[in-house]
C-alpha positions in Angstrom: 17.9 12.8 -30.4 14.6 12.6 -30.7 12.4 14.7 -31.1 10.9 17.1 -28.4 6.5 16.9 -29.2 4.6 19.7 -29.7 2.3 21.4 -26.9 -0.7 20.4 -28.8 0.5 16.7 -30.0 1.0 16.2 -25.8 -2.4 17.3 -25.1 -3.9 14.9 -28.1 -1.9 12.1 -26.9 -3.3 12.3 -23.1 -6.8 11.8 -25.2 -6.0 9.3 -27.0 -7.4 5.6 -26.1 -5.1 3.0 -25.3 -4.7 -0.9 -23.8 -3.5 -1.8 -21.1 -2.2 -5.0 -20.7 -3.5 -7.5 -17.7 -1.7 -10.2 -16.7 -3.5 -12.5 -14.2 -3.4 -16.5 -14.5 -3.1 -19.4 -12.4 0.3 -19.2 -12.8 1.1 -15.8 -11.6 -0.5 -17.2 -8.1 2.3 -20.0 -8.1 5.3 -17.4 -9.0 4.1 -15.3 -6.1 4.2 -18.1 -4.2 7.7 -19.2 -4.9 8.5 -15.5 -4.4 7.1 -15.5 -0.8 8.8 -18.8 0.0 12.2 -17.0 -1.2 11.2 -14.3 0.5 10.5 -15.7 4.2 13.4 -17.9 3.8 15.6 -14.3 3.4 14.0 -13.5 6.5 14.7 -15.8 8.9 18.3 -16.0 7.3 19.2 -12.9 8.2 16.9 -13.7 12.2 19.4 -16.1 12.2 22.3 -13.9 11.5 21.7 -11.3 14.0 20.1 -13.5 16.9 23.9 -15.4 16.3 25.4 -11.5 16.7 24.0 -11.1 20.0 21.4 -8.6 18.1 18.4 -10.0 19.2 16.4 -9.0 22.1 15.7 -11.8 25.1 13.1 -13.8 24.4 12.8 -12.0 20.7 11.3 -15.3 18.1 10.8 -15.4 14.4 7.4 -14.9 12.9 7.3 -14.9 9.8 4.9 -12.2 8.0 1.4 -13.3 7.6 0.1 -13.1 3.8 -3.6 -12.7 2.4 -4.4 -16.7 2.0 -6.3 -17.9 -1.4 -5.3 -15.3 -4.0 -6.2 -16.4 -7.2 -6.5 -14.6 -10.9 -9.7 -12.6 -12.1 -12.3 -14.2 -13.1 -12.1 -14.5 -17.2 -8.5 -13.3 -17.7 -7.0 -16.4 -18.6 -5.5 -16.4 -21.6 -4.3 -12.6 -21.8 -6.7 -9.7 -21.1 -6.0 -6.0 -21.7 -8.3 -2.6 -20.5 -8.6 0.3 -22.1 -8.1 3.6 -21.2 -6.5 7.3 -21.9 -3.6 7.9 -20.2 -5.0 11.4 -19.2 -7.5 9.4 -16.8 -4.8 7.6 -15.1 -3.4 10.8 -14.4 -6.7 11.9 -12.9 -7.0 8.8 -11.0 -3.7 9.6 -9.8 -4.1 13.1 -9.1 -7.4 11.9 -6.8 -4.8 9.6 -5.3 -2.7 12.6 -3.9 -4.7 15.1 -2.8 -5.0 14.1 1.0 -1.4 12.8 0.3 0.5 15.5 2.2 3.4 15.2 0.2 4.7 18.8 0.3 5.7 21.9 2.3 3.6 23.7 -1.2 0.2 21.8 -0.2 -2.2 22.2 -3.0 0.7 22.8 -6.0 2.6 19.6 -4.7 -0.3 17.2 -4.8 -1.0 19.0 -8.1 2.0 18.8 -9.9 1.8 15.2 -8.2 -0.1 13.9 -11.5 1.0 16.5 -13.9 4.5 15.9 -14.2 3.8 12.9 -15.9 2.2 14.3 -18.7 5.2 13.0 -21.4 6.2 10.6 -19.1 4.5 7.5 -21.3 3.1 7.1 -25.1 1.5 4.9 -26.8 3.6 2.3 -29.7 2.0 0.3 -32.6 3.8 -3.3 -31.8 0.5 -5.1 -33.5 3.0 -8.0 -32.5 2.0 -8.1 -29.4 -1.1 -9.7 -30.1 -3.7 -7.2 -28.9 -6.9 -7.9 -30.9 -9.3 -5.0 -29.5 -7.9 -1.9 -31.6 -6.1 -0.7 -28.9 -2.2 0.7 -29.3 -0.6 -0.8 -25.8 1.0 1.9 -23.3 4.9 1.9 -23.0 7.5 4.6 -21.2 8.5 7.6 -23.3 11.4 8.6 -24.1 11.1 11.2 -21.5 9.8 8.6 -19.2 13.1 6.3 -19.5 15.8 9.4 -19.4 14.5 9.8 -15.9 17.0 10.3 -12.9 17.8 7.1 -11.2 16.3 8.6 -7.8 13.5 9.8 -9.6 12.3 6.5 -10.4 11.0 4.8 -6.8 8.8 7.8 -7.1 8.0 7.5 -10.5 7.3 3.8 -10.2 5.2 4.1 -6.8 3.2 6.7 -7.9 1.9 5.3 -12.1 1.6 2.2 -9.7 -0.7 3.2 -7.7 -2.7 5.1 -10.5 -2.8 2.2 -13.0 -3.9 -0.2 -9.7 -7.1 2.3 -9.4 -8.0 2.8 -12.9 -8.3 -1.0 -13.4 -9.6 -1.3 -10.2 -12.5 1.1 -11.0 -13.5 -1.2 -14.3 -13.2 -4.0 -12.2 -16.0 -3.1 -9.5 -17.8 -1.0 -11.9 -18.6 -4.2 -13.7 -19.0 -6.2 -10.3 -21.2 -3.7 -9.1 -23.1 -1.9 -11.2 -25.8 -0.3 -9.1 -23.2 0.8 -6.8 -20.9 4.0 -6.3 -17.2 3.0 -5.6 -15.2 5.8 -3.7 -11.1 5.4 -3.1 -10.1 6.1 -0.2 -6.2 6.5 1.4 -6.4 3.7 3.4 -4.1 5.6 5.9 -6.6 9.0 6.1 -9.3 6.5 7.0 -7.8 4.5 9.5 -6.4 7.3 11.7 -10.2 8.1 12.2 -9.6 5.3 14.7 -6.1 4.4 15.4 -2.9 6.1 15.8 -0.8 4.0 13.0 2.7 5.9 14.0 4.2 7.4 17.0 4.5 11.0 14.3 0.2 10.8 14.9 -0.5 13.2 17.7 -2.9 11.3 19.9 -1.7 9.9 22.9 -3.5 6.4 22.4 -1.4 3.2 22.4 0.4 3.0 18.2 -0.5 0.2 16.0 3.1 -0.5 15.3 2.8 -2.8 12.2 3.9 -0.8 9.5 1.9 -3.7 6.8 -1.1 -1.6 5.5 -2.9 -1.4 2.2 -2.8 2.1 0.3 -6.2 2.5 -0.6 -9.9 1.2 0.0 -12.2 0.8 -2.2 -15.9 1.4 -0.8 -18.7 0.2 -2.5 -22.3 2.0 -1.5 -25.6 3.0 -1.7 -26.5 6.0 -0.3 -28.1 4.9 3.0 -27.2 1.3 2.7 -24.0 -1.1 3.9 -21.0 -0.2 2.4 -18.6 -3.4 1.0 -15.1 -2.3 1.8 -12.2 -3.7 -0.5 -8.8 -3.1 0.7 -6.5 -1.8 -2.5 -2.8 -2.9 -2.3 -0.5 -1.7 -5.2 3.2 -1.4 -6.4 4.9 -0.5 -9.6 8.6 -0.9 -10.7 10.9 -0.2 -13.6 12.4 -3.7 -13.6 11.0 -6.8 -14.9 8.5 -9.5 -14.0 10.0 -11.1 -11.7 10.1 -7.8 -9.2 6.3 -7.8 -10.4 6.4 -11.2 -8.0 7.9 -10.3 -5.4 6.0 -7.0 -4.9 2.9 -9.4 -4.9 4.3 -11.3 -2.4 4.7 -8.2 -0.8 0.9 -6.6 -1.6 -0.5 -9.8 -0.2 1.4 -8.7 3.5 0.1 -5.3 3.3 -3.4 -6.4 2.8 -4.1 -8.4 4.9 -3.2 -6.1 7.7 -6.1 -4.6 7.9 -9.6 -6.8 8.0 -12.8 -5.8 7.7 -15.4 -8.3 9.7 -14.1 -11.6 10.9 -10.3 -13.1 10.2 -9.8 -13.9 6.5 -13.0 -13.1 5.3 -12.0 -10.1 3.9 -11.5 -9.3 0.2 -9.0 -7.5 -1.4 -7.1 -6.5 -4.9 -3.4 -6.8 -5.0 -1.4 -5.6 -8.0 2.0 -4.7 -9.8 2.1 -2.6 -12.4 5.4 -3.3 -14.6 6.4 -0.3 -16.4 9.5 -1.7 -18.6 12.3 0.2 -20.2 11.9 -1.9 -23.7 7.9 -3.8 -23.2 4.7 -2.8 -22.8 3.5 -1.5 -19.8 1.3 -4.5 -17.4 -0.2 -4.3 -14.6 0.0 -7.6 -12.7 -3.0 -8.5 -10.5 -4.6 -10.8 -8.2 -7.4 -10.7 -5.2 -8.5 -12.5 -2.8 -12.2 -13.2 -2.2 -14.0 -14.0 1.1 -17.8 -12.9 2.3 -16.5 -9.8 4.6 -15.8 -6.6 3.9 -19.3 -5.4 4.5 -20.2 -2.8 6.9 -23.6 -3.7 7.7 -25.8 -1.0 9.0 -28.7 -1.6 10.8 -31.7 -1.4 8.9 -34.0 1.7 9.4 -31.0 3.3 10.1 -31.6 7.3 8.9 -30.1 8.1 6.1 -28.3 11.0 7.1 -26.8 9.4 10.0 -23.9 9.2 7.2 -23.4 12.7 8.7 -22.9 12.3 12.1 -18.8 13.9 13.6 -16.5 10.3 13.6 -15.4 11.5 17.3 -12.6 9.7 18.8 -13.1 6.8 19.0 -10.5 4.5 19.6 -10.8 0.7 19.0 -8.6 -2.1 19.8 -5.7 -2.5 18.4 -5.0 -6.1 17.0 -6.8 -9.0 14.6 -8.7 -11.3 16.6 -7.6 -14.6 15.5 -10.2 -17.7 16.3 -8.2 -20.4 17.9 -8.8 -24.4 17.4 -9.6 -26.9 19.7 -7.9 -26.7 22.8 -5.7 -23.4 21.0 -7.2 -19.7 22.0 -8.3 -16.9 20.5 -4.9 -15.2 19.9 -4.5 -11.3 18.9 -2.4 -11.1 15.4 -0.9 -7.5 14.6 -2.8 -5.0 12.1 -6.0 -3.5 12.4 -9.7 -5.0 12.5 -13.0 -3.1 12.2 -15.9 -5.5 13.9 -19.4 -5.0 14.1 -18.9 -2.7 16.8 -18.0 -0.4 14.8 -19.3 -0.8 11.0 -21.2 2.6 10.9 -18.8 4.6 12.3 -16.1 3.1 9.8 -18.6 3.9 7.0 -19.0 7.6 8.2 -15.1 7.7 8.3 -14.6 6.3 5.0 -17.5 9.1 3.8 -15.8 11.9 5.8 -12.4 11.1 3.8 -13.9 10.4 1.1 -15.7 13.9 0.7 -12.8 15.4 2.4 -10.3 14.1 -0.7 -12.8 16.1 -3.6 -12.8 19.4 -1.5 -8.9 18.8 -1.7 -8.8 18.3 -5.1 -11.0 21.2 -5.7 -8.5 23.2 -4.0 -10.7 24.0 -0.2 -8.5 23.7 2.0 -10.8 25.2 4.9 -13.8 22.6 3.5 -10.9 19.7 3.7 -10.1 20.6 7.3 -13.7 21.1 8.7 -13.8 16.8 7.2 -11.3 15.4 8.6 -9.8 14.9 12.8 -6.2 16.3 13.8 -5.0 12.6 13.8 -6.1 12.7 10.5 -3.6 16.2 9.1 -6.6 18.6 9.4 -4.1 21.2 10.2 -2.0 20.2 6.9 -4.9 22.1 5.0 -6.1 24.9 7.3 -5.2 28.5 6.2 -5.1 28.5 2.3 -5.3 32.0 1.2 -3.4 31.8 -1.8 -2.1 29.8 -4.8 1.6 30.4 -4.3 1.4 28.6 -0.9 -1.7 26.0 -2.0 -4.1 25.7 -3.9 -7.2 27.7 -3.7 -10.7 26.8 -5.2 -11.6 30.2 -6.7 -12.4 28.9 -10.3 -15.5 28.2 -12.4 -15.4 26.8 -15.5 -18.3 25.4 -17.9 -16.6 21.8 -19.5 -18.9 20.1 -21.6 -21.9 21.3 -20.7 -22.0 20.9 -16.7 -20.4 23.8 -14.5 -17.7 22.7 -12.5 -16.0 24.4 -9.6 -12.0 24.1 -7.9 -8.7 25.4 -8.7 -5.9 26.1 -11.8 -2.1 25.8 -12.2 -0.3 27.7 -15.3 2.9 25.9 -16.0 5.1 26.1 -19.2 5.0 22.6 -21.2 7.9 22.6 -23.9 7.6 25.9 -23.9 4.5 27.1 -24.3 2.4 28.1 -21.3 -0.5 25.6 -20.2 -3.2 25.8 -18.1 -4.5 22.3 -15.8 -8.0 22.8 -14.0 -8.7 20.4 -11.0 -12.2 20.2 -10.1 -15.7 19.2 -8.9 -19.6 19.4 -9.7 -21.0 22.1 -8.7 -23.6 20.3 -7.6 -21.6 18.2 -5.7 -18.8 20.3 -4.0 -22.0 22.7 -2.7 -23.0 20.2 -0.6 -19.5 19.8 0.8 -18.1 23.8 1.1 -18.5 25.2 4.0 -16.2 28.6 3.3 -18.7 30.6 1.9 -20.9 29.7 4.9 -18.3 29.4 8.1 -21.2 28.2 10.2 -22.9 25.7 7.9 -20.9 21.7 8.1 -20.8 19.5 4.9 -23.7 17.5 4.5 -22.3 14.5 3.6 -25.7 12.9 3.2 -26.8 15.1 0.2 -22.8 14.8 -0.8 -23.5 10.8 -1.3 -26.7 11.3 -3.2 -25.7 13.8 -5.0 -22.2 11.7 -6.3 -23.9 8.4 -6.7 -26.6 10.4 -8.8 -23.6 11.9 -11.0 -22.3 7.8 -11.8 -24.5 7.6 -14.6 -23.6 10.8 -16.6 -21.1 10.6 -19.1 -17.3 10.6 -18.0 -14.4 9.4 -19.7 -11.5 11.3 -21.5 -12.8 13.9 -24.4 -11.8 17.0 -26.2 -13.4 20.5 -25.4 -13.7 22.5 -28.1 -15.3 25.7 -26.6 -12.5 25.4 -23.9 -9.9 24.3 -25.4 -8.6 21.1 -24.5 -9.0 18.1 -22.9 -10.6 17.2 -20.1 -11.5 13.7 -17.8 -14.9 13.6 -16.2 -14.9 10.9 -13.1 -18.3 9.1 -11.9 -17.7 11.1 -8.7 -18.0 14.5 -10.4 -14.5 15.3 -10.4 -12.5 16.9 -13.5 -9.1 17.3 -14.9 -9.1 19.4 -17.7 -5.8 20.8 -19.3 -5.2 23.5 -21.9 -2.5 25.6 -23.8 -2.9 29.4 -23.2 -2.5 31.3 -26.3 0.6 34.2 -26.1 -1.1 37.4 -26.5 -0.7 39.4 -29.9 2.3 41.7 -28.5 4.5 38.4 -27.9 
């Protein structure tokens, strides 16, 4: 039986630099194409069987799924590649991703615990035979991670798949756009500013009725300038490489569900994280290039316009596909952001990104004020006590910077630990409305402060004064954990 690690060992391992293998090759493109063709054959056979059994609707015809075309490997990754990061930074990305997910009746507590429950799921192992030459130890499932109950494995692979995709995306995009800030926004939250995605949404408009959408948007931006939006479709699995091929083929469908600009011009990033029971974790990634994704705003647009309300816009449902020759234009299923909605969608992304920060800090009232009813504002209203949610009521100085946020105390291998999530005070002050109910969030100030913050120290560190592991992100958020020492009489 494996020895249960001590709490201090867990905290130390969370800040250890590890190598994560990134697989992105021309061979991968071919394997994904093969997997997509196999899935289409299965879908066609299923349709034919339903048709023979009389289970199809009158006039119903078979339509192959639309997938993001022209997938290719990441530049500079031929022959193998790895990225260096810490597992605590990965969990920080997951915590941010879950902040607006509405994944539990306990609100903030459920989202906060969503990342912390994986503290011991992965570990670094010194398997030098893997040929990693950058000095880092490869990351793989720990004994605890392997023993998780079968019905939790799907959730574990999904959430860790999101976390690693965002962590790797940040490294890719910050290298490519070094002068821009990078914000990750839940795609459904942003889209619900204008579209009714499902019949469960609280709106009387027609639903999109198309289930394929990317999980996240990466917004690349500078204050007062046009943004570029890149859809990110990401999945994870506990199976094998063949499953990763199938997941990337599926991700190509989801990524193509939203077009920013003209038909087939939107770039995208596709991920499948393979969390093997025996081998190191591998992130399989492909991308689609294109000139689209830009939310062009007119010159001389006041920077303060970014803070205007998104209102009750309802863009047309569907994606315009230009006809060829005598073939007329047609509408394909999905969502499209056209030129008339560029400024509006940039505001929607900015507000959703800001709401993600305030939710991460535990301020439900400020989060609700940044969202529309369709985006779930009522879910975040009325936070009053930490037992039912997160409450932004704590402030700490970590590594010389002031942060405000929320915490939860729980036991880790028998010892009590405190986990704190927050936002830099100078950033959060521009968004918090709870202290001054009559004041609205200053989105323009928030964007300026976050953009200025990106050049400050970020990464995972040990704060000797605070006594724990601290991850500071480029967006001014922080996630920290420390052991609570027992009282003398315990």
